[in-house]
N, C-alpha and C positions, 0 to 999 in steps of 0.2 A: 565600943567608944571609937575605935579606930575607923570603923566603916562609916559611922556618922560623921567622922571628921573629913573623910573624903566627900562624902555627900554635901557637907557645908561648902567645902572648898570649891567644889564643882558648881553648886549653886551661886556661890559669890562671884566666880569667875564668868559664869554665864550672864550674870547681872551687869558687869561692867564691861563685857565685850560689846563693840561697836563693829559690825560687819562691814566690809568694805566690798565696792563693786567689782565683779569679776567679769573680764573682757571674753571669758571662753565659755564653752558648754560645760554643763554639770551633769553626770550621771548619778541619780538618785536612786538608792535601792530603799523601797517603802514596804512596809508590812501591811498586808490586806487588812488584818484585824487591828482596829484602833482601840485600844484599852485605855481611854482617858481616865477611866475611874481609878486606876492605878496610880495616877498622877494627880492628886488633888490640888487644886490652884491653878493647874495649867489650863490655859485657854486653848481649846482645840482648834486646829489648823484645818480649815475645810477646804483650801484650794488643793487641787492634784498636785502641784508642785510643792507642796508641804511648806510654804513659806520662802521658797528660794527664788520664785519668779522675778522679784524686784532686786535680785542681787547678781544675777548671771543673764549674760547675753542669751543663753538657751538653755533650757532644763528639760532632760530626757529622763522621764520616771519609769522604772522599772519594778512593778509590784510583786511581791514574793509572798508565798505561802507563811502564814505565822502571824505573831504579833512582836511588840517591841523586843520582848526577850528571847523569842525562839526564832526571829528571821534569818539569823546567821547559822541555822542548823545544819547539819550534814544533807538533808533533803534539797537545801538550796544551793549549795556549794557548787554543783555542776553548772547551775543557770548562771550564778554570780560569775564564775570563772569565764564562761562563754561570753557573756556581756562584757566584761573587762577586755578580754582578748580581741573581741569585735571592734572595740572602741580604739585599743591600740593599734589595731591594723588600719583603721581609717586615718589615725594621727600619723602613722608612719608612710602612708600612701601620699 
């Protein structure tokens, strides 16, 4: 029951949310495997920016091995860390 309550609250928050426009670049980590069948009722996003293109000045996409549930696995941590460090160096420069 508690897990369903979390799911319900997250769904309701998502439905109410109105995203704003970002004037910066977004670094998006995306999974290579798209398992839309695991999210019934969810409309698949087919653009490479995964829906972020209209909300940010620029979107940099980094595809990682795995699916929605495994993308943050240990095999991707080195890649994720390197990408974040590279972006931080660019910002600091």
